[in-house]
C-alpha positions in Angstrom: 0.0 0.0 0.0 2.8 2.4 0.8 4.5 1.8 -2.6 1.3 2.6 -4.4 0.8 5.8 -2.4 4.4 6.9 -3.1 4.0 6.3 -6.9 0.7 8.1 -6.9 2.3 11.1 -5.1 5.2 11.1 -7.5 3.0 11.1 -10.6 0.8 13.8 -9.1 3.9 16.0 -8.6 5.0 15.3 -12.2 1.6 16.4 -13.5 1.6 19.6 -11.4 5.1 20.6 -12.5 5.6 19.5 -16.1 8.2 22.2 -16.8 10.3 21.2 -13.8 10.0 17.5 -14.8 11.0 18.2 -18.4 13.9 20.3 -17.5 15.2 17.8 -15.0 15.0 15.0 -17.6 16.7 17.2 -20.2 19.5 18.0 -17.7 20.0 14.3 -16.9 20.1 13.4 -20.6 22.6 16.2 -21.5 24.8 15.2 -18.5 24.9 11.5 -19.5 25.6 12.4 -23.1 28.4 14.7 -22.1 30.1 12.0 -20.0 29.8 9.4 -22.8 31.2 11.9 -25.3 34.2 12.8 -23.1 34.9 9.1 -22.6 34.9 8.4 -26.3 37.0 11.5 -27.1 39.6 10.3 -24.5 39.7 6.8 -26.0 40.0 8.2 -29.5 42.8 10.6 -28.7 44.7 7.9 -26.7 44.5 5.5 -29.7 45.7 8.3 -32.0 48.7 9.1 -29.8 49.6 5.4 -29.5 49.5 5.0 -33.3 51.7 8.1 -33.7 54.3 6.8 -31.2 54.2 3.3 -32.8 54.7 4.8 -36.3 57.7 6.8 -35.1 59.5 3.7 -33.8 61.4 3.3 -30.6 64.8 4.6 -31.9 63.3 7.9 -33.2 61.5 8.5 -30.0 64.6 8.0 -27.9 66.7 10.2 -30.2 64.2 13.0 -30.0 64.1 12.7 -26.2 67.9 12.9 -25.9 68.0 15.8 -28.3 65.4 17.6 -26.2 67.3 17.0 -23.0 70.6 18.0 -24.5 69.1 21.2 -25.9 67.6 22.2 -22.6 70.9 21.5 -20.8 72.9 23.6 -23.2 70.5 26.5 -22.7 70.9 26.2 -19.0 74.7 26.2 -19.3 74.7 29.2 -21.6 72.5 31.1 -19.2 74.8 30.2 -16.3 77.8 31.4 -18.3 76.2 34.8 -19.1 75.3 35.4 -15.5 
């Protein structure tokens, strides 16, 4: 009996406030869609980055890493010499 009464009260509230019910449903739908879209965008970008790294090859990746480190170290040493 209590469940029936609760459902009846909920339906009555929905009928009395249709705009509130519609906007609430719309907000939930938009929120769920946004979460799903962000998850898919994250998966897609992760796959694209992995493909890019795989196409570069391990040697090229390590060479560019060492070049970057050496470049930044040389800049630091030049700045230290100028001071």
